[in-house]
Legacy VTK file of the C-alpha trace (Angstrom):
# vtk DataFile Version 3.0
C-alpha trace
ASCII
DATASET POLYDATA
POINTS 395 float
25.839 46.821 53.257
24.546 49.662 51.117
20.931 48.633 51.632
21.504 48.375 55.380
22.875 51.902 55.521
19.886 53.212 53.594
17.526 51.477 56.012
19.293 52.992 59.008
19.061 56.443 57.467
15.341 56.129 56.853
14.790 55.255 60.510
16.317 58.524 61.746
13.691 61.220 62.541
14.199 64.409 60.537
12.463 67.703 61.212
14.313 70.286 59.100
12.222 71.741 56.281
15.225 71.729 53.924
16.771 68.683 52.276
15.246 65.589 53.897
17.008 62.182 53.705
13.723 60.331 54.277
12.133 58.727 51.176
9.590 60.615 49.041
10.111 63.779 51.077
11.726 66.364 48.801
10.611 68.792 46.131
13.342 70.713 44.308
12.469 73.594 41.974
15.027 75.498 39.913
14.963 79.300 40.089
16.823 81.946 38.115
16.120 81.539 34.400
12.613 83.021 34.081
12.027 80.338 31.461
8.313 81.099 31.164
9.603 84.145 29.334
7.454 86.969 30.684
9.143 90.374 30.821
6.280 91.931 32.768
3.017 90.799 34.273
2.032 88.446 37.074
4.020 85.493 35.724
7.392 87.189 35.399
10.021 85.586 37.631
9.827 87.088 41.129
12.629 87.524 43.636
13.859 84.365 45.326
12.383 85.068 48.770
8.881 85.356 47.307
8.945 81.677 46.353
10.573 80.652 49.616
7.676 82.259 51.489
4.898 80.651 49.471
6.341 77.511 47.891
6.180 73.942 49.218
9.586 73.006 47.797
12.430 72.159 50.167
15.342 72.649 47.755
15.968 75.539 45.346
18.915 75.305 42.934
19.889 78.760 41.615
20.363 78.545 37.852
23.052 79.097 36.644
26.766 79.515 37.213
27.494 79.355 33.492
31.312 79.251 33.448
33.893 77.928 35.903
37.388 78.847 34.714
36.481 82.538 34.599
33.275 82.365 36.650
30.101 84.050 35.429
26.453 83.969 36.493
23.151 84.286 34.664
19.901 84.813 36.571
17.846 86.366 33.750
15.693 89.258 35.009
16.825 88.660 38.608
20.226 89.984 37.541
18.812 93.393 36.620
19.331 94.663 40.166
22.923 93.402 40.316
26.022 95.484 39.593
29.263 94.435 37.919
32.252 93.460 40.046
35.128 95.254 38.350
37.805 92.985 36.909
35.562 89.899 36.817
32.663 88.441 34.850
30.635 88.356 38.064
28.198 90.824 39.549
27.198 91.794 43.066
23.589 90.942 43.960
22.545 92.375 47.358
18.913 91.338 46.886
19.851 87.720 46.155
22.280 87.827 49.090
19.464 88.933 51.405
17.043 86.408 49.927
19.417 83.458 50.345
19.696 84.279 54.043
15.928 84.730 54.371
15.218 81.455 52.584
17.672 79.564 54.773
16.901 81.068 58.174
13.216 82.005 57.943
11.927 79.256 55.658
14.571 76.519 56.141
15.134 76.055 52.411
18.245 74.367 51.047
19.779 76.751 48.494
22.137 75.239 45.934
24.077 76.911 43.135
23.559 75.017 39.887
26.547 74.861 37.556
26.153 74.496 33.808
22.862 74.742 31.979
22.244 74.605 28.250
24.631 77.501 27.540
27.634 75.972 29.341
30.323 75.434 26.681
33.640 75.065 28.545
33.526 71.275 28.359
35.095 70.912 31.778
38.839 71.346 32.313
41.969 70.654 30.295
43.726 69.058 33.275
43.040 67.768 36.797
45.269 70.544 38.150
43.097 73.234 36.570
39.965 71.460 37.825
41.245 71.398 41.403
42.314 75.045 41.309
38.941 76.056 39.869
37.088 74.203 42.629
39.075 76.080 45.270
38.303 79.364 43.517
34.572 78.619 43.279
34.505 77.694 46.969
36.215 80.968 47.932
33.579 82.887 45.933
30.428 81.103 47.128
31.428 79.203 50.271
32.100 80.713 53.706
34.050 84.002 53.487
37.749 83.348 54.063
39.775 85.728 56.279
42.076 87.844 54.143
40.596 86.560 50.874
40.192 88.993 47.980
37.799 86.687 46.115
34.754 88.436 44.621
31.512 87.681 46.497
28.385 87.961 44.303
26.222 86.932 47.271
28.197 88.898 49.854
28.219 87.137 53.212
25.468 84.689 52.226
26.678 81.090 52.042
25.010 78.612 49.724
24.214 75.093 50.918
26.063 73.327 48.127
26.310 72.832 44.380
24.307 71.153 41.652
25.836 69.919 38.370
23.565 70.394 35.359
25.766 69.569 32.387
24.001 68.947 29.090
27.102 67.801 27.171
30.244 65.775 27.854
32.692 67.337 30.318
36.305 66.454 31.134
38.160 66.308 34.452
35.001 66.989 36.404
35.770 64.258 38.955
38.721 66.154 40.517
36.630 69.334 40.473
33.723 67.653 42.268
35.852 65.736 44.768
37.773 68.895 45.661
34.505 70.726 46.275
33.318 67.850 48.450
36.563 67.911 50.446
36.320 71.669 50.981
32.670 71.441 52.029
33.403 68.673 54.516
36.384 70.541 55.970
34.370 73.761 56.379
32.111 72.248 59.036
29.467 74.360 60.711
26.585 72.999 58.647
25.738 70.297 56.150
26.676 71.002 52.532
25.212 69.118 49.576
26.356 67.998 46.148
23.759 67.059 43.537
23.646 66.354 39.810
20.941 66.543 37.151
21.599 63.782 34.594
19.356 62.913 31.668
17.308 59.742 32.118
19.137 57.554 29.521
21.585 55.341 31.426
24.494 55.870 31.684
24.325 59.642 31.417
26.559 61.014 28.659
27.605 64.137 30.568
27.867 62.997 34.186
28.631 59.313 33.619
32.191 59.353 34.983
31.196 61.196 38.160
28.224 58.892 38.693
30.331 55.768 38.269
31.195 55.521 41.954
33.714 58.367 41.878
31.847 61.326 43.413
29.730 61.354 46.578
26.364 62.853 45.591
23.602 63.472 48.105
20.925 63.401 45.410
20.419 63.361 41.680
17.668 65.312 39.944
16.905 62.921 37.113
15.563 64.671 34.006
12.673 62.512 32.810
11.925 64.785 29.866
13.265 65.521 26.375
14.108 61.813 26.061
12.534 58.482 25.089
12.583 57.481 28.770
10.582 60.521 29.852
7.490 60.676 32.028
5.231 60.162 29.033
6.731 56.710 28.481
5.495 55.496 31.859
2.651 52.975 31.460
0.205 53.317 34.380
-0.625 50.045 36.064
2.045 48.048 34.243
4.401 45.945 36.348
7.095 46.257 33.695
8.222 49.518 32.116
9.966 49.265 28.768
11.236 52.847 28.561
10.591 54.618 31.859
13.777 53.428 33.532
13.641 54.486 37.172
14.309 50.831 38.052
17.649 51.073 36.234
18.616 54.182 38.161
17.501 52.641 41.448
19.853 49.744 40.705
22.604 52.314 40.087
21.862 53.878 43.486
22.293 50.590 45.316
25.208 49.137 43.324
27.261 51.916 41.677
26.706 55.146 43.617
29.522 56.146 45.970
26.822 57.291 48.402
24.693 54.257 49.360
21.918 56.570 50.572
21.774 58.794 47.482
18.303 60.080 46.658
16.755 60.111 43.198
14.307 62.916 42.508
12.116 62.335 39.458
12.443 65.409 37.236
9.354 66.915 35.606
8.643 70.008 33.486
6.573 72.498 35.474
4.293 73.442 32.569
3.659 72.391 28.942
6.250 74.838 27.604
8.968 74.024 30.125
10.568 71.316 27.969
10.578 70.142 24.379
8.778 66.987 25.480
7.910 65.198 28.685
5.252 67.358 30.315
2.398 65.210 31.635
-0.908 65.844 33.363
-1.028 65.880 37.146
-2.978 62.630 37.185
-0.272 60.943 35.108
2.508 62.390 37.267
0.682 61.224 40.403
0.676 57.719 38.941
4.423 57.993 38.266
5.005 59.131 41.851
2.949 56.253 43.264
5.022 53.792 41.208
8.292 55.511 42.172
7.558 55.104 45.875
8.254 51.389 45.503
11.966 52.151 45.011
14.089 52.745 48.135
16.151 55.457 46.437
13.129 57.587 45.486
13.486 60.940 47.224
10.773 63.066 45.639
10.306 65.305 42.614
12.409 67.937 40.843
10.687 70.582 38.708
11.992 72.853 35.954
11.468 75.696 36.648
9.917 78.121 39.145
8.433 80.536 36.593
6.918 77.692 34.575
5.475 76.144 37.711
3.959 79.468 38.764
2.083 79.590 35.450
0.523 76.167 36.041
-1.989 76.619 38.858
-2.380 73.616 41.143
0.512 71.584 39.727
2.838 72.061 42.689
0.075 71.292 45.176
-0.715 68.177 43.151
2.902 67.054 43.466
2.865 67.744 47.213
-0.351 65.783 47.605
1.000 62.825 45.623
4.097 62.771 47.839
2.023 63.090 51.002
3.511 66.497 51.840
1.771 69.720 52.931
0.675 72.026 50.084
2.068 75.483 49.368
0.961 77.925 52.022
-0.640 81.332 52.062
0.864 83.325 54.875
-0.230 86.104 57.175
2.356 88.793 56.472
3.157 92.385 57.171
5.087 95.011 55.249
6.824 98.171 56.324
4.463 100.202 54.171
1.304 98.495 55.345
2.071 98.550 59.058
-0.456 96.045 60.466
-0.440 92.318 59.778
-2.251 91.382 56.570
-3.286 88.230 54.781
-1.717 87.347 51.437
-3.858 88.787 48.675
-5.014 91.771 50.749
-4.366 95.287 49.497
-2.489 98.152 51.044
-4.588 101.135 52.088
-4.823 104.104 49.763
-2.722 107.062 50.761
0.153 104.875 52.024
3.433 106.737 52.253
5.711 106.402 49.245
9.307 106.688 50.501
10.782 105.650 47.158
9.059 108.466 45.280
6.941 108.154 42.150
4.151 105.732 41.386
4.442 102.077 40.439
2.950 100.552 37.294
0.843 97.403 37.029
2.645 94.103 37.797
5.664 95.859 39.330
6.892 95.532 42.923
5.387 98.015 45.373
6.442 96.748 48.791
8.114 94.173 50.979
10.861 94.065 53.566
14.055 95.768 52.316
12.086 97.328 49.441
13.103 100.969 48.980
11.173 101.788 45.825
7.712 103.199 45.277
4.752 101.856 47.221
1.854 103.711 45.567
0.377 102.108 42.457
-0.778 103.956 39.371
-4.573 104.160 39.490
-6.684 102.039 39.328
-4.173 99.418 40.553
-3.640 98.575 44.214
-0.642 97.132 46.056
-1.339 93.449 46.791
0.655 91.707 49.538
2.003 88.267 48.593
4.438 87.804 51.463
6.415 89.792 53.992
9.050 90.146 51.273
6.980 91.008 48.221
3.971 93.095 47.160
2.858 93.843 43.593
0.611 96.387 41.834
-2.451 94.628 40.388
LINES 1 396
395 0 1 2 3 4 5 6 7 8 9 10 11 12 13 14 15 16 17 18 19 20 21 22 23 24 25 26 27 28 29 30 31 32 33 34 35 36 37 38 39 40 41 42 43 44 45 46 47 48 49 50 51 52 53 54 55 56 57 58 59 60 61 62 63 64 65 66 67 68 69 70 71 72 73 74 75 76 77 78 79 80 81 82 83 84 85 86 87 88 89 90 91 92 93 94 95 96 97 98 99 100 101 102 103 104 105 106 107 108 109 110 111 112 113 114 115 116 117 118 119 120 121 122 123 124 125 126 127 128 129 130 131 132 133 134 135 136 137 138 139 140 141 142 143 144 145 146 147 148 149 150 151 152 153 154 155 156 157 158 159 160 161 162 163 164 165 166 167 168 169 170 171 172 173 174 175 176 177 178 179 180 181 182 183 184 185 186 187 188 189 190 191 192 193 194 195 196 197 198 199 200 201 202 203 204 205 206 207 208 209 210 211 212 213 214 215 216 217 218 219 220 221 222 223 224 225 226 227 228 229 230 231 232 233 234 235 236 237 238 239 240 241 242 243 244 245 246 247 248 249 250 251 252 253 254 255 256 257 258 259 260 261 262 263 264 265 266 267 268 269 270 271 272 273 274 275 276 277 278 279 280 281 282 283 284 285 286 287 288 289 290 291 292 293 294 295 296 297 298 299 300 301 302 303 304 305 306 307 308 309 310 311 312 313 314 315 316 317 318 319 320 321 322 323 324 325 326 327 328 329 330 331 332 333 334 335 336 337 338 339 340 341 342 343 344 345 346 347 348 349 350 351 352 353 354 355 356 357 358 359 360 361 362 363 364 365 366 367 368 369 370 371 372 373 374 375 376 377 378 379 380 381 382 383 384 385 386 387 388 389 390 391 392 393 394
């Protein structure tokens, strides 16, 4: 029955550029942690809409919501433009609010909020009651605005497309938390909401094992094939049997244990050599892994950690797209308020452009883009280079 349902799903045409239920069709890239570690320069993490405009990925999990009982967020340098919400551990982020809407409506990206990360230390919840109450609170903060609600709204009126669970250690009472979120998302209606998880590749996963044991309906899992013996490097090209690379085990889970018979498995990969302790592989090796993975009905595509690492590794994302048979990242004809006429990505703004924000802008800093109210004139000899309608940078 589960295999039949999966086959029926595959037969349905799907045109949305966001999450795609067809096999081998998705690329998910995490954004928010600036893990490449640049404070300035061309490889520092850019605003979310910049990647939505130029990136081939369909799904972007925002990393991370780092606590649940008393919610708090961490988006590294992207949080610098946010302001504290008094009486909470949260902050208000108008730029991220605007970018979520842009990514969803202009570029049809699926935007998830990832919960956990390496710094998550709550260990879940002390009781199912607390878990259920926390799920309702999280939904009021990040789901559709509720009439009369006084819940803080870090993303204002923007509504995320669902949640991702990225727990790196054992958690308790997460099943009632997840099932309550799923119930609230289903009841909200209006659009499709998603629930995903990012387990480690050893099976069963130590952190998410209870949720994955047929108790929570996940739309996809972003399987971390790195930092473990079963990582991408353990895959043996051309071998019919794989001793350590265990996608076959997880595919069996998808068809026999998963509550969702059509769950997708995205093979997780580090976006650059420094993105993980181990597990980064060459594009040719990853292409071989992808070709092998296509033989499994649950294979949904590739997940990458993370956006800043991927941006430092020229050609890697396009290689993934090519291996999946998807279009590459695009360069776009764009315009900016400062520039006036339409321009091609990589073109420069004319000298003498008005500077409504006052002052000049240093190298590698933002100098333009829709909703940008800062300086637009670069310190000489740098010029303002247009990357998208949403972002220009002094180079």
